[in-house]
Each structure stands twice: as C-alpha cells, then as structure tokens.
N, CA, C, O and the ligand as a Tripos MOL2 file, in Angstrom:
@<TRIPOS>MOLECULE
protein
  289   287    73     0     0
PROTEIN
NO_CHARGES

@<TRIPOS>ATOM
      1 N          12.5330   65.3720  -79.7670 N.3       1 MET1
      2 CA         13.6460   64.4880  -80.1550 C.3       1 MET1
      3 C          13.1080   63.1730  -80.7010 C.2       1 MET1
      4 O          12.0550   62.6890  -80.2850 O.2       1 MET1
      5 N          13.8380   62.6240  -81.6170 N.am      2 THR2
      6 CA         13.4230   61.3420  -82.1960 C.3       2 THR2
      7 C          14.2690   60.2400  -81.5830 C.2       2 THR2
      8 O          15.2130   59.7470  -82.2020 O.2       2 THR2
      9 N          13.9300   59.8660  -80.3870 N.am      3 ASP3
     10 CA         14.7230   58.8200  -79.7180 C.3       3 ASP3
     11 C          13.9800   57.4910  -79.6930 C.2       3 ASP3
     12 O          14.3370   56.5940  -78.9280 O.2       3 ASP3
     13 N          12.9560   57.3590  -80.5160 N.am      4 ASN4
     14 CA         12.2340   56.0920  -80.5840 C.3       4 ASN4
     15 C          12.4120   55.4340  -81.9430 C.2       4 ASN4
     16 O          11.5880   54.6170  -82.3530 O.2       4 ASN4
     17 N          13.4780   55.7830  -82.6390 N.am      5 ILE5
     18 CA         13.7120   55.1940  -83.9630 C.3       5 ILE5
     19 C          14.1560   53.7520  -83.8030 C.2       5 ILE5
     20 O          15.0730   53.4530  -83.0380 O.2       5 ILE5
     21 N          13.5000   52.8640  -84.5270 N.am      6 VAL6
     22 CA         13.8730   51.4450  -84.5160 C.3       6 VAL6
     23 C          14.1560   51.0330  -85.9470 C.2       6 VAL6
     24 O          13.3140   51.1910  -86.8300 O.2       6 VAL6
     25 N          15.3330   50.5100  -86.1650 N.am      7 LEU7
     26 CA         15.7170   50.0340  -87.4990 C.3       7 LEU7
     27 C          15.7850   48.5230  -87.4830 C.2       7 LEU7
     28 O          15.6810   47.8850  -86.4350 O.2       7 LEU7
     29 N          15.9620   47.9630  -88.6690 N.am      8 GLN8
     30 CA         16.2410   46.5340  -88.7660 C.3       8 GLN8
     31 C          17.7230   46.3630  -89.0190 C.2       8 GLN8
     32 O          18.2980   47.0340  -89.8750 O.2       8 GLN8
     33 N          18.3360   45.4670  -88.2760 N.am      9 CYS9
     34 CA         19.7380   45.1650  -88.5410 C.3       9 CYS9
     35 C          19.8580   44.6930  -89.9880 C.2       9 CYS9
     36 O          19.1540   43.7630  -90.3830 O.2       9 CYS9
     37 N          20.7260   45.3060  -90.7860 N.am     10 PRO10
     38 CA         20.8410   44.8970  -92.1910 C.3      10 PRO10
     39 C          21.2580   43.4420  -92.3590 C.2      10 PRO10
     40 O          21.0450   42.8520  -93.4180 O.2      10 PRO10
     41 N          21.8420   42.8680  -91.3350 N.am     11 GLU11
     42 CA         22.3370   41.4990  -91.4430 C.3      11 GLU11
     43 C          21.2980   40.4880  -90.9920 C.2      11 GLU11
     44 O          20.9510   39.5780  -91.7450 O.2      11 GLU11
     45 N          20.7950   40.6370  -89.7620 N.am     12 CYS12
     46 CA         19.9190   39.5980  -89.2030 C.3      12 CYS12
     47 C          18.4870   40.0830  -89.0560 C.2      12 CYS12
     48 O          17.6320   39.3250  -88.5960 O.2      12 CYS12
     49 N          18.1980   41.3300  -89.4360 N.am     13 LYS13
     50 CA         16.8380   41.8690  -89.4300 C.3      13 LYS13
     51 C          16.2590   41.9890  -88.0340 C.2      13 LYS13
     52 O          15.0460   42.1300  -87.8770 O.2      13 LYS13
     53 N          17.1000   41.9340  -87.0260 N.am     14 LYS14
     54 CA         16.6140   42.1470  -85.6680 C.3      14 LYS14
     55 C          16.3860   43.6340  -85.4690 C.2      14 LYS14
     56 O          17.0950   44.4500  -86.0580 O.2      14 LYS14
     57 N          15.4110   44.0020  -84.6510 N.am     15 PRO15
     58 CA         15.1800   45.4250  -84.4000 C.3      15 PRO15
     59 C          16.3680   46.0570  -83.6810 C.2      15 PRO15
     60 O          16.8870   45.5130  -82.7060 O.2      15 PRO15
     61 N          16.7800   47.2050  -84.1780 N.am     16 VAL16
     62 CA         17.8950   47.9330  -83.5690 C.3      16 VAL16
     63 C          17.3810   49.3100  -83.1790 C.2      16 VAL16
     64 O          16.9230   50.0690  -84.0330 O.2      16 VAL16
     65 N          17.4540   49.6290  -81.9200 N.am     17 HIS17
     66 CA         16.9960   50.9350  -81.4580 C.3      17 HIS17
     67 C          18.1100   51.9520  -81.6260 C.2      17 HIS17
     68 O          19.2610   51.7080  -81.2620 O.2      17 HIS17
     69 N          17.7490   53.0870  -82.1790 N.am     18 TRP18
     70 CA         18.7460   54.1250  -82.4540 C.3      18 TRP18
     71 C          19.0760   54.8620  -81.1570 C.2      18 TRP18
     72 O          18.7360   56.0320  -80.9770 O.2      18 TRP18
     73 N          19.7430   54.1460  -80.2700 N.am     19 THR19
     74 CA         20.1150   54.7140  -78.9740 C.3      19 THR19
     75 C          21.5380   54.3090  -78.6470 C.2      19 THR19
     76 O          22.1660   53.5280  -79.3620 O.2      19 THR19
     77 N          22.0240   54.8530  -77.5610 N.am     20 GLU20
     78 CA         23.3870   54.5180  -77.1320 C.3      20 GLU20
     79 C          23.5150   53.0390  -76.7720 C.2      20 GLU20
     80 O          24.6210   52.5100  -76.6670 O.2      20 GLU20
     81 N          22.3700   52.3760  -76.5840 N.am     21 LYS21
     82 CA         22.4300   50.9410  -76.2360 C.3      21 LYS21
     83 C          22.9250   50.1110  -77.4050 C.2      21 LYS21
     84 O          23.3420   48.9660  -77.2270 O.2      21 LYS21
     85 N          22.8810   50.6920  -78.6160 N.am     22 PHE22
     86 CA         23.3150   49.9530  -79.8040 C.3      22 PHE22
     87 C          24.4640   50.7240  -80.4690 C.2      22 PHE22
     88 O          24.2650   51.3960  -81.4800 O.2      22 PHE22
     89 N          25.6390   50.6210  -79.9030 N.am     23 PRO23
     90 CA         26.7680   51.3970  -80.4410 C.3      23 PRO23
     91 C          27.1460   50.9690  -81.8560 C.2      23 PRO23
     92 O          27.8650   51.6920  -82.5450 O.2      23 PRO23
     93 N          26.6770   49.8150  -82.2940 N.am     24 HIS24
     94 CA         27.0380   49.3260  -83.6270 C.3      24 HIS24
     95 C          25.9430   49.5940  -84.6460 C.2      24 HIS24
     96 O          25.9890   49.0870  -85.7670 O.2      24 HIS24
     97 N          24.9350   50.4110  -84.2450 N.am     25 ARG25
     98 CA         23.8490   50.7010  -85.1650 C.3      25 ARG25
     99 C          24.3970   51.2390  -86.4850 C.2      25 ARG25
    100 O          25.4280   51.9120  -86.4740 O.2      25 ARG25
    101 N          23.7640   50.9770  -87.5970 N.am     26 PRO26
    102 CA         22.4720   50.2940  -87.6990 C.3      26 PRO26
    103 C          22.5350   48.7920  -87.5000 C.2      26 PRO26
    104 O          21.5440   48.1020  -87.7390 O.2      26 PRO26
    105 N          23.6630   48.2700  -87.0710 N.am     27 PHE27
    106 CA         23.7480   46.8360  -86.8270 C.3      27 PHE27
    107 C          23.4290   46.5560  -85.3690 C.2      27 PHE27
    108 O          23.6110   47.4110  -84.5010 O.2      27 PHE27
    109 N          22.9460   45.3340  -85.1120 N.am     28 CYS28
    110 CA         22.5550   45.0050  -83.7500 C.3      28 CYS28
    111 C          23.7800   44.6710  -82.9140 C.2      28 CYS28
    112 O          23.7300   44.7530  -81.6870 O.2      28 CYS28
    113 N          24.8700   44.2980  -83.5540 N.am     29 SER29
    114 CA         26.0370   43.8550  -82.7990 C.3      29 SER29
    115 C          27.2790   44.0020  -83.6610 C.2      29 SER29
    116 O          27.1960   44.1890  -84.8750 O.2      29 SER29
    117 N          28.4260   43.9140  -83.0130 N.am     30 ALA30
    118 CA         29.6890   43.9950  -83.7560 C.3      30 ALA30
    119 C          29.7880   42.8480  -84.7560 C.2      30 ALA30
    120 O          30.3770   42.9960  -85.8260 O.2      30 ALA30
    121 N          29.2070   41.7010  -84.3980 N.am     31 ARG31
    122 CA         29.2740   40.5380  -85.2790 C.3      31 ARG31
    123 C          28.5970   40.8450  -86.6160 C.2      31 ARG31
    124 O          29.1500   40.5720  -87.6810 O.2      31 ARG31
    125 N          27.4090   41.4070  -86.5450 N.am     32 CYS32
    126 CA         26.6880   41.7260  -87.7780 C.3      32 CYS32
    127 C          27.4290   42.8090  -88.5540 C.2      32 CYS32
    128 O          27.4570   42.7860  -89.7850 O.2      32 CYS32
    129 N          28.0150   43.7330  -87.8550 N.am     33 LYS33
    130 CA         28.7770   44.7860  -88.5180 C.3      33 LYS33
    131 C          29.9170   44.1600  -89.3200 C.2      33 LYS33
    132 O          30.1760   44.5500  -90.4590 O.2      33 LYS33
    133 N          30.5860   43.1930  -88.7160 N.am     34 HIS34
    134 CA         31.7040   42.5480  -89.4150 C.3      34 HIS34
    135 C          31.2030   41.7160  -90.5840 C.2      34 HIS34
    136 O          31.8500   41.6490  -91.6290 O.2      34 HIS34
    137 N          30.0440   41.0790  -90.4050 N.am     35 LEU35
    138 CA         29.4660   40.3040  -91.5090 C.3      35 LEU35
    139 C          29.2020   41.2120  -92.6940 C.2      35 LEU35
    140 O          29.4840   40.8550  -93.8370 O.2      35 LEU35
    141 N          28.6570   42.3940  -92.4120 N.am     36 ASP36
    142 CA         28.3680   43.3280  -93.5020 C.3      36 ASP36
    143 C          29.6600   43.7980  -94.1320 C.2      36 ASP36
    144 O          29.7320   43.9710  -95.3490 O.2      36 ASP36
    145 N          30.6780   44.0040  -93.3210 N.am     37 PHE37
    146 CA         31.9600   44.4220  -93.8790 C.3      37 PHE37
    147 C          32.4680   43.3480  -94.8290 C.2      37 PHE37
    148 O          33.0730   43.6580  -95.8560 O.2      37 PHE37
    149 N          32.2190   42.0580  -94.4830 N.am     38 GLY38
    150 CA         32.6050   40.9820  -95.3910 C.3      38 GLY38
    151 C          31.9020   41.1280  -96.7290 C.2      38 GLY38
    152 O          32.5030   40.9160  -97.7820 O.2      38 GLY38
    153 N          30.6100   41.4960  -96.6830 N.am     39 ASP39
    154 CA         29.8780   41.7140  -97.9310 C.3      39 ASP39
    155 C          30.5490   42.8040  -98.7520 C.2      39 ASP39
    156 O          30.6860   42.6970  -99.9700 O.2      39 ASP39
    157 N          30.9600   43.8500  -98.0580 N.am     40 TRP40
    158 CA         31.6190   44.9480  -98.7690 C.3      40 TRP40
    159 C          32.8840   44.4410  -99.4500 C.2      40 TRP40
    160 O          33.1750   44.8000 -100.5900 O.2      40 TRP40
    161 N          33.6400   43.5930  -98.7310 N.am     41 ALA41
    162 CA         34.8680   43.0600  -99.3220 C.3      41 ALA41
    163 C          34.5210   42.2800 -100.5880 C.2      41 ALA41
    164 O          35.2300   42.3640 -101.5910 O.2      41 ALA41
    165 N          33.4290   41.5220 -100.5340 N.am     42 ASN42
    166 CA         33.0260   40.7760 -101.7280 C.3      42 ASN42
    167 C          32.6770   41.7350 -102.8580 C.2      42 ASN42
    168 O          33.0390   41.5020 -104.0110 O.2      42 ASN42
    169 N          31.9790   42.8050 -102.5260 N.am     43 GLU43
    170 CA         31.6310   43.7890 -103.5540 C.3      43 GLU43
    171 C          32.9030   44.3150 -104.1980 C.2      43 GLU43
    172 O          32.9760   44.4720 -105.4170 O.2      43 GLU43
    173 N          33.9000   44.5850 -103.3730 N.am     44 GLU44
    174 CA         35.1490   45.1170 -103.9160 C.3      44 GLU44
    175 C          35.7860   44.0870 -104.8370 C.2      44 GLU44
    176 O          36.3800   44.4310 -105.8600 O.2      44 GLU44
    177 N          35.6540   42.8160 -104.4570 N.am     45 ASN45
    178 CA         36.2280   41.7740 -105.3100 C.3      45 ASN45
    179 C          35.5120   41.7170 -106.6460 C.2      45 ASN45
    180 O          36.0780   41.2750 -107.6450 O.2      45 ASN45
    181 N          34.2550   42.1700 -106.6610 N.am     46 ARG46
    182 CA         33.4960   42.1160 -107.9060 C.3      46 ARG46
    183 C          33.9050   43.2390 -108.8560 C.2      46 ARG46
    184 O          33.7040   43.1280 -110.0650 O.2      46 ARG46
    185 N          34.4690   44.3070 -108.3270 N.am     47 ILE47
    186 CA         34.7880   45.4680 -109.1680 C.3      47 ILE47
    187 C          35.8070   45.1050 -110.2630 C.2      47 ILE47
    188 O          35.6320   45.5190 -111.4090 O.2      47 ILE47
    189 N          36.8640   44.3450 -109.9410 N.am     48 PRO48
    190 CA         37.7730   43.9560 -111.0340 C.3      48 PRO48
    191 C          37.0400   43.1910 -112.1260 C.2      48 PRO48
    192 O          37.3360   43.3590 -113.3090 O.2      48 PRO48
    193 N          36.0720   42.3410 -111.7320 N.am     49 GLY49
    194 CA         35.2920   41.6260 -112.7370 C.3      49 GLY49
    195 C          34.5410   42.5910 -113.6290 C.2      49 GLY49
    196 O          34.4810   42.4220 -114.8470 O.2      49 GLY49
    197 N          33.9610   43.6210 -112.9930 N.am     50 ARG50
    198 CA         33.2290   44.6190 -113.7580 C.3      50 ARG50
    199 C          34.1820   45.3170 -114.7270 C.2      50 ARG50
    200 O          33.8380   45.5660 -115.8820 O.2      50 ARG50
    201 N          35.3730   45.6250 -114.2440 N.am     51 THR51
    202 CA         36.3590   46.2890 -115.1030 C.3      51 THR51
    203 C          36.7040   45.3750 -116.2700 C.2      51 THR51
    204 O          36.8510   45.8300 -117.4040 O.2      51 THR51
    205 N          36.8330   44.0790 -115.9850 N.am     52 LEU52
    206 CA         37.1270   43.1380 -117.0600 C.3      52 LEU52
    207 C          36.0110   43.1780 -118.1000 C.2      52 LEU52
    208 O          36.2740   43.1760 -119.3030 O.2      52 LEU52
    209 N          34.7620   43.2140 -117.6290 N.am     53 ALA53
    210 CA         33.6380   43.2600 -118.5630 C.3      53 ALA53
    211 C          33.7440   44.4950 -119.4370 C.2      53 ALA53
    212 O          33.5040   44.4380 -120.6430 O.2      53 ALA53
    213 N          34.1090   45.6210 -118.8160 N.am     54 GLN54
    214 CA         34.2560   46.8500 -119.5960 C.3      54 GLN54
    215 C          35.3890   46.6860 -120.6030 C.2      54 GLN54
    216 O          35.2850   47.1300 -121.7470 O.2      54 GLN54
    217 N          36.4830   46.0350 -120.1630 N.am     55 ASP55
    218 CA         37.5880   45.8080 -121.0930 C.3      55 ASP55
    219 C          37.1060   44.9520 -122.2550 C.2      55 ASP55
    220 O          37.4760   45.1820 -123.4060 O.2      55 ASP55
    221 N          36.2580   43.9370 -121.9340 N.am     56 GLU56
    222 CA         35.7470   43.0790 -122.9940 C.3      56 GLU56
    223 C          34.9780   43.8910 -124.0270 C.2      56 GLU56
    224 O          35.1220   43.7000 -125.2340 O.2      56 GLU56
    225 N          34.1400   44.8210 -123.5040 N.am     57 GLN57
    226 CA         33.3860   45.6720 -124.4280 C.3      57 GLN57
    227 C          34.3430   46.4720 -125.2950 C.2      57 GLN57
    228 O          34.1390   46.6140 -126.5010 O.2      57 GLN57
    229 N          35.3960   46.9960 -124.6600 N.am     58 ALA58
    230 CA         36.3690   47.7810 -125.4270 C.3      58 ALA58
    231 C          37.0090   46.8800 -126.4890 C.2      58 ALA58
    232 O          37.2090   47.2920 -127.6310 O.2      58 ALA58
    233 N          37.3250   45.6470 -126.0920 N.am     59 LEU59
    234 CA         37.9230   44.7200 -127.0610 C.3      59 LEU59
    235 C          36.9280   44.4300 -128.1820 C.2      59 LEU59
    236 O          37.3080   44.3420 -129.3490 O.2      59 LEU59
    237 N          35.6400   44.2810 -127.8180 N.am     60 ASP60
    238 CA         34.6220   44.0580 -128.8530 C.3      60 ASP60
    239 C          34.6550   45.1890 -129.8630 C.2      60 ASP60
    240 O          34.6130   44.9660 -131.0730 O.2      60 ASP60
    241 N          34.7320   46.4170 -129.3410 N.am     61 GLY61
    242 CA         34.7800   47.5670 -130.2390 C.3      61 GLY61
    243 C          35.9840   47.4670 -131.1600 C.2      61 GLY61
    244 O          35.8770   47.7170 -132.3600 O.2      61 GLY61
    245 N          37.1250   47.1030 -130.6000 N.am     62 LEU62
    246 CA         38.3200   46.9620 -131.4230 C.3      62 LEU62
    247 C          38.1040   45.8730 -132.4580 C.2      62 LEU62
    248 O          38.5200   45.9910 -133.6110 O.2      62 LEU62
    249 N          37.4160   44.7680 -132.0030 N.am     63 GLY63
    250 CA         37.1690   43.6730 -132.9430 C.3      63 GLY63
    251 C          36.3500   44.1560 -134.1200 C.2      63 GLY63
    252 O          36.6470   43.8100 -135.2640 O.2      63 GLY63
    253 N          35.3190   44.9520 -133.8590 N.am     64 ASP64
    254 CA         34.5000   45.4730 -134.9510 C.3      64 ASP64
    255 C          35.3540   46.2970 -135.9100 C.2      64 ASP64
    256 O          35.2140   46.2130 -137.1300 O.2      64 ASP64
    257 N          36.2360   47.0910 -135.3240 N.am     65 GLN65
    258 CA         37.0950   47.9080 -136.1880 C.3      65 GLN65
    259 C          37.9590   47.0080 -137.0590 C.2      65 GLN65
    260 O          38.1600   47.2770 -138.2430 O.2      65 GLN65
    261 N          38.4720   45.9240 -136.4520 N.am     66 ASP66
    262 CA         39.3000   45.0060 -137.2440 C.3      66 ASP66
    263 C          38.4920   44.4440 -138.4060 C.2      66 ASP66
    264 O          38.9720   44.3350 -139.5340 O.2      66 ASP66
    265 N          37.2050   44.0780 -138.0810 N.am     67 LYS67
    266 CA         36.3510   43.5100 -139.1290 C.3      67 LYS67
    267 C          36.2150   44.4910 -140.2850 C.2      67 LYS67
    268 O          36.3340   44.1260 -141.4550 O.2      67 LYS67
    269 N          35.9590   45.7590 -139.9190 N.am     68 GLU68
    270 CA         35.7910   46.7650 -140.9760 C.3      68 GLU68
    271 C          37.0540   46.8250 -141.8160 C.2      68 GLU68
    272 O          36.9960   46.9180 -143.0420 O.2      68 GLU68
    273 N          38.1810   46.7730 -141.1510 N.am     69 VAL69
    274 CA         39.4530   46.8150 -141.8800 C.3      69 VAL69
    275 C          39.5220   45.6050 -142.8260 C.2      69 VAL69
    276 O          39.9500   45.7190 -143.9750 O.2      69 VAL69
    277 N          39.0810   44.4210 -142.3010 N.am     70 ASP70
    278 CA         39.1290   43.2070 -143.1450 C.3      70 ASP70
    279 C          38.2300   43.3880 -144.3610 C.2      70 ASP70
    280 O          38.6170   43.0660 -145.4840 O.2      70 ASP70
    281 N          37.0070   43.9150 -144.1240 N.am     71 ASN71
    282 CA         36.0810   44.0960 -145.2550 C.3      71 ASN71
    283 C          36.6450   45.1040 -146.2410 C.2      71 ASN71
    284 O          36.4610   44.9900 -147.4530 O.2      71 ASN71
    285 N          37.3250   46.0770 -145.6990 N.am     72 TYR72
    286 CA         37.8340   47.1270 -146.5640 C.3      72 TYR72
    287 C          38.9540   46.5010 -147.4240 C.2      72 TYR72
    288 O          39.5550   47.1870 -148.2500 O.2      72 TYR72
    289 ZN         22.2160   41.7620  -86.4940 Zn       73 ZN73
@<TRIPOS>BOND
     1     1     2 1
     2     2     3 1
     3     3     4 2
     4     3     5 am
     5     5     6 1
     6     6     7 1
     7     7     8 2
     8     7     9 am
     9     9    10 1
    10    10    11 1
    11    11    12 2
    12    11    13 am
    13    13    14 1
    14    14    15 1
    15    15    16 2
    16    15    17 am
    17    17    18 1
    18    18    19 1
    19    19    20 2
    20    19    21 am
    21    21    22 1
    22    22    23 1
    23    23    24 2
    24    23    25 am
    25    25    26 1
    26    26    27 1
    27    27    28 2
    28    27    29 am
    29    29    30 1
    30    30    31 1
    31    31    32 2
    32    31    33 am
    33    33    34 1
    34    34    35 1
    35    35    36 2
    36    35    37 am
    37    37    38 1
    38    38    39 1
    39    39    40 2
    40    39    41 am
    41    41    42 1
    42    42    43 1
    43    43    44 2
    44    43    45 am
    45    45    46 1
    46    46    47 1
    47    47    48 2
    48    47    49 am
    49    49    50 1
    50    50    51 1
    51    51    52 2
    52    51    53 am
    53    53    54 1
    54    54    55 1
    55    55    56 2
    56    55    57 am
    57    57    58 1
    58    58    59 1
    59    59    60 2
    60    59    61 am
    61    61    62 1
    62    62    63 1
    63    63    64 2
    64    63    65 am
    65    65    66 1
    66    66    67 1
    67    67    68 2
    68    67    69 am
    69    69    70 1
    70    70    71 1
    71    71    72 2
    72    71    73 am
    73    73    74 1
    74    74    75 1
    75    75    76 2
    76    75    77 am
    77    77    78 1
    78    78    79 1
    79    79    80 2
    80    79    81 am
    81    81    82 1
    82    82    83 1
    83    83    84 2
    84    83    85 am
    85    85    86 1
    86    86    87 1
    87    87    88 2
    88    87    89 am
    89    89    90 1
    90    90    91 1
    91    91    92 2
    92    91    93 am
    93    93    94 1
    94    94    95 1
    95    95    96 2
    96    95    97 am
    97    97    98 1
    98    98    99 1
    99    99   100 2
   100    99   101 am
   101   101   102 1
   102   102   103 1
   103   103   104 2
   104   103   105 am
   105   105   106 1
   106   106   107 1
   107   107   108 2
   108   107   109 am
   109   109   110 1
   110   110   111 1
   111   111   112 2
   112   111   113 am
   113   113   114 1
   114   114   115 1
   115   115   116 2
   116   115   117 am
   117   117   118 1
   118   118   119 1
   119   119   120 2
   120   119   121 am
   121   121   122 1
   122   122   123 1
   123   123   124 2
   124   123   125 am
   125   125   126 1
   126   126   127 1
   127   127   128 2
   128   127   129 am
   129   129   130 1
   130   130   131 1
   131   131   132 2
   132   131   133 am
   133   133   134 1
   134   134   135 1
   135   135   136 2
   136   135   137 am
   137   137   138 1
   138   138   139 1
   139   139   140 2
   140   139   141 am
   141   141   142 1
   142   142   143 1
   143   143   144 2
   144   143   145 am
   145   145   146 1
   146   146   147 1
   147   147   148 2
   148   147   149 am
   149   149   150 1
   150   150   151 1
   151   151   152 2
   152   151   153 am
   153   153   154 1
   154   154   155 1
   155   155   156 2
   156   155   157 am
   157   157   158 1
   158   158   159 1
   159   159   160 2
   160   159   161 am
   161   161   162 1
   162   162   163 1
   163   163   164 2
   164   163   165 am
   165   165   166 1
   166   166   167 1
   167   167   168 2
   168   167   169 am
   169   169   170 1
   170   170   171 1
   171   171   172 2
   172   171   173 am
   173   173   174 1
   174   174   175 1
   175   175   176 2
   176   175   177 am
   177   177   178 1
   178   178   179 1
   179   179   180 2
   180   179   181 am
   181   181   182 1
   182   182   183 1
   183   183   184 2
   184   183   185 am
   185   185   186 1
   186   186   187 1
   187   187   188 2
   188   187   189 am
   189   189   190 1
   190   190   191 1
   191   191   192 2
   192   191   193 am
   193   193   194 1
   194   194   195 1
   195   195   196 2
   196   195   197 am
   197   197   198 1
   198   198   199 1
   199   199   200 2
   200   199   201 am
   201   201   202 1
   202   202   203 1
   203   203   204 2
   204   203   205 am
   205   205   206 1
   206   206   207 1
   207   207   208 2
   208   207   209 am
   209   209   210 1
   210   210   211 1
   211   211   212 2
   212   211   213 am
   213   213   214 1
   214   214   215 1
   215   215   216 2
   216   215   217 am
   217   217   218 1
   218   218   219 1
   219   219   220 2
   220   219   221 am
   221   221   222 1
   222   222   223 1
   223   223   224 2
   224   223   225 am
   225   225   226 1
   226   226   227 1
   227   227   228 2
   228   227   229 am
   229   229   230 1
   230   230   231 1
   231   231   232 2
   232   231   233 am
   233   233   234 1
   234   234   235 1
   235   235   236 2
   236   235   237 am
   237   237   238 1
   238   238   239 1
   239   239   240 2
   240   239   241 am
   241   241   242 1
   242   242   243 1
   243   243   244 2
   244   243   245 am
   245   245   246 1
   246   246   247 1
   247   247   248 2
   248   247   249 am
   249   249   250 1
   250   250   251 1
   251   251   252 2
   252   251   253 am
   253   253   254 1
   254   254   255 1
   255   255   256 2
   256   255   257 am
   257   257   258 1
   258   258   259 1
   259   259   260 2
   260   259   261 am
   261   261   262 1
   262   262   263 1
   263   263   264 2
   264   263   265 am
   265   265   266 1
   266   266   267 1
   267   267   268 2
   268   267   269 am
   269   269   270 1
   270   270   271 1
   271   271   272 2
   272   271   273 am
   273   273   274 1
   274   274   275 1
   275   275   276 2
   276   275   277 am
   277   277   278 1
   278   278   279 1
   279   279   280 2
   280   279   281 am
   281   281   282 1
   282   282   283 1
   283   283   284 2
   284   283   285 am
   285   285   286 1
   286   286   287 1
   287   287   288 2
@<TRIPOS>SUBSTRUCTURE
     1 MET1         2 RESIDUE 1 A MET
     2 THR2         6 RESIDUE 1 A THR
     3 ASP3        10 RESIDUE 1 A ASP
     4 ASN4        14 RESIDUE 1 A ASN
     5 ILE5        18 RESIDUE 1 A ILE
     6 VAL6        22 RESIDUE 1 A VAL
     7 LEU7        26 RESIDUE 1 A LEU
     8 GLN8        30 RESIDUE 1 A GLN
     9 CYS9        34 RESIDUE 1 A CYS
    10 PRO10       38 RESIDUE 1 A PRO
    11 GLU11       42 RESIDUE 1 A GLU
    12 CYS12       46 RESIDUE 1 A CYS
    13 LYS13       50 RESIDUE 1 A LYS
    14 LYS14       54 RESIDUE 1 A LYS
    15 PRO15       58 RESIDUE 1 A PRO
    16 VAL16       62 RESIDUE 1 A VAL
    17 HIS17       66 RESIDUE 1 A HIS
    18 TRP18       70 RESIDUE 1 A TRP
    19 THR19       74 RESIDUE 1 A THR
    20 GLU20       78 RESIDUE 1 A GLU
    21 LYS21       82 RESIDUE 1 A LYS
    22 PHE22       86 RESIDUE 1 A PHE
    23 PRO23       90 RESIDUE 1 A PRO
    24 HIS24       94 RESIDUE 1 A HIS
    25 ARG25       98 RESIDUE 1 A ARG
    26 PRO26      102 RESIDUE 1 A PRO
    27 PHE27      106 RESIDUE 1 A PHE
    28 CYS28      110 RESIDUE 1 A CYS
    29 SER29      114 RESIDUE 1 A SER
    30 ALA30      118 RESIDUE 1 A ALA
    31 ARG31      122 RESIDUE 1 A ARG
    32 CYS32      126 RESIDUE 1 A CYS
    33 LYS33      130 RESIDUE 1 A LYS
    34 HIS34      134 RESIDUE 1 A HIS
    35 LEU35      138 RESIDUE 1 A LEU
    36 ASP36      142 RESIDUE 1 A ASP
    37 PHE37      146 RESIDUE 1 A PHE
    38 GLY38      150 RESIDUE 1 A GLY
    39 ASP39      154 RESIDUE 1 A ASP
    40 TRP40      158 RESIDUE 1 A TRP
    41 ALA41      162 RESIDUE 1 A ALA
    42 ASN42      166 RESIDUE 1 A ASN
    43 GLU43      170 RESIDUE 1 A GLU
    44 GLU44      174 RESIDUE 1 A GLU
    45 ASN45      178 RESIDUE 1 A ASN
    46 ARG46      182 RESIDUE 1 A ARG
    47 ILE47      186 RESIDUE 1 A ILE
    48 PRO48      190 RESIDUE 1 A PRO
    49 GLY49      194 RESIDUE 1 A GLY
    50 ARG50      198 RESIDUE 1 A ARG
    51 THR51      202 RESIDUE 1 A THR
    52 LEU52      206 RESIDUE 1 A LEU
    53 ALA53      210 RESIDUE 1 A ALA
    54 GLN54      214 RESIDUE 1 A GLN
    55 ASP55      218 RESIDUE 1 A ASP
    56 GLU56      222 RESIDUE 1 A GLU
    57 GLN57      226 RESIDUE 1 A GLN
    58 ALA58      230 RESIDUE 1 A ALA
    59 LEU59      234 RESIDUE 1 A LEU
    60 ASP60      238 RESIDUE 1 A ASP
    61 GLY61      242 RESIDUE 1 A GLY
    62 LEU62      246 RESIDUE 1 A LEU
    63 GLY63      250 RESIDUE 1 A GLY
    64 ASP64      254 RESIDUE 1 A ASP
    65 GLN65      258 RESIDUE 1 A GLN
    66 ASP66      262 RESIDUE 1 A ASP
    67 LYS67      266 RESIDUE 1 A LYS
    68 GLU68      270 RESIDUE 1 A GLU
    69 VAL69      274 RESIDUE 1 A VAL
    70 ASP70      278 RESIDUE 1 A ASP
    71 ASN71      282 RESIDUE 1 A ASN
    72 TYR72      286 RESIDUE 1 A TYR
    73 ZN73       289 GROUP 0 **** ****
C-alpha cells in the first residue's frame, strides 16, 4: 500500500499526508481548500473576458471583410 504519500498543499505548500488525517487533501485544511476555490471563481470570471477576446477576433475578421468590400 502507498500510505506514505506526502503532497504539498497547493495553497500554502505545507506537507499534506495522503491519509485520513487530512480530509481536505490535497489541501492541508478547509481554509486552503476555500482559498483555492476562490481562485477557481476568479478563473471563471476570466472566461467571459476570453470570450470577449474571441469576439474581438471575430469582429476583426468582419472588419477585414468590410475593408475588402470598401476596396472593391
Ligand atoms: Zn494549506
């Protein structure tokens, strides 16, 4: 059995033993787990921005088409 696995808490980098003593693994504590969840929320907030960037690219493409129409 691999019961000597030790990870680093993704939040505070403290050693986390992969045992029942750390029910919040891979986080060392519920606090770090919630902190990471906050990061996830931020990532989700970034997705609309990414979509906007994609929309901008689409608009750029439309702009090029307009230019061609103007030249034509
Ligand atoms: Zn931690």
